[in-house]
Every structure is written in C-alpha cells, then in structure tokens.
N, C-alpha and C positions, 0 to 999 in steps of 0.2 A: 504494500500500500504506500501511497505517497507520504503518509505520516512517518514512514521508516527512513525517508530520505533526509539527509542532514539539512537543517534549516538554511544554512548559507548557500547550499546548492539549489534549494527550492527558490530562493530569492534571486538567483542569477537569471539574466535574460538568455534565451536559447541562442546558440550559435547559428548564424545564417550563412551557409556556404555559398560560394559562387554557383551560378547556373552553368551546367555544361552546354556545349555548343548546340546539341540537338534539342535540349529543353528550351534554351533561349530562342533559338530559331523558330520553334513551334509557337512560343509565346508571342513573338514579334511578327510572325507571318513572313519570315524571310527564309531563303534557302541557307543551309549551313555554310555553303561555299561563299555566300555573300557577307558573312560576318568576320570581323577582325576584333578580337577581344584583347584588351591591354590591361585588364584588371587583375590578372592572376600570374604575372611573371611568365606568360606564355609567349611563344615565338610565332608570329603570324606567317613567317617564311619557312618554318620547319627546319630540320637539321640539314647540314651540308651533305652533298652527294657522298663524300667519303664516310661520314658518320652513318648515313642511311644504309650504305652498302654493308658496313660492319655490323650494324644492328640487324639487318635483314638476314645475315647468316645465322644469327642467334634466334630471333623471333620475327617471322615474316608478317607483313601487314600490320605493323605496330604504329601507333600514333604517339611517338615519343616527344612531340613538341607541345602537347597539351596534357593537363592533369586529367585523370579519370574522374568520373562523377563521384564527388565525395560522399554522396548519400546512397550510392549503389542502387539507384532507382530501378533500373531494369531487372537486376537480380532480385531485389526485394519484391517487385511486382510479380515476378514468376514464382517466387517462394510463396507469396500470399495466395496467388491463384491455386497453386498446387495444394497448399494446406487448408484452403477454404477460409482464409482470414480476410475479412472485408477491409480492415484498416491497415494499410501498408505500414503505418507508423508504429505498429506493434511488432514489426519484424526488425531485428537488429542484426547486422552483419559486421564482420571485422576481419582483421588480418590474423586469424587463427584463434584457437581456444584461449590462449593466454591473454590476448588483448580483451576478449569478451569477458573473461573472468575478472580482469582488472577493472574494466568499465563498470561492471555490475557491483563489484565490491566497493568502489569509490562512493557509491550512493549512501550506504548506511554507516560505513566505517570512518572514524576520524584518524588523522595521522598520529603515529606514535604507537 
C-alpha cells in the first residue's frame, strides 16, 4: 500500500522522461524522419561510417545515436496485453532482477 512508502518519496514529484522519437512523432503528427531532437544529448546525424561499421559487426540495425525509450512503453504494453493488465502503469521493467529488487526496496526502507 502507498502508506508503506517513505513519506519523503511520496512527497516527490514523479520523474518525467523525454519522449522517444516514435511517441513524439505520433503526438505531433509528424513522421519520425522529420524530427530532430536536441533535448537529450542525442546526435541528429548518427554515428560516423567507421563507428557504424564497427557496431554493425556486433549488433546489426542498432540505433546507437538515440536513447531507448526510458519507460519501455512497447515492452510494457505487450506484457500488459499478455497478462491481461489494463493499466500499463502497473507493469515495471528494469535492467535485471537486481535493479527491480533495489527499486522496490527503496520505497519502504530508509538508508542505514
């Protein structure tokens, strides 16, 4: 329950992440190719040809010049649909079990 969450965390404003290209394009009614975002240290020109070739040998078709969606919307939508959860906000994803355990435990536990 929310009452188990530390008061100082309940009082904080929620983090508002940047919108990924596909979400922003849909919201504004533009094609993704017509957008240039400069708000997240992203490079509108992409990596150099040498860097792209080096990365392609490791991971083909990567978008290394932009950050991934920080809210993992597509993954959470698919998990919610699979699990029959109507509110995608109830789905939490992370970079492994350790991160998820850490995030969950930060809610009720105090430092020390």
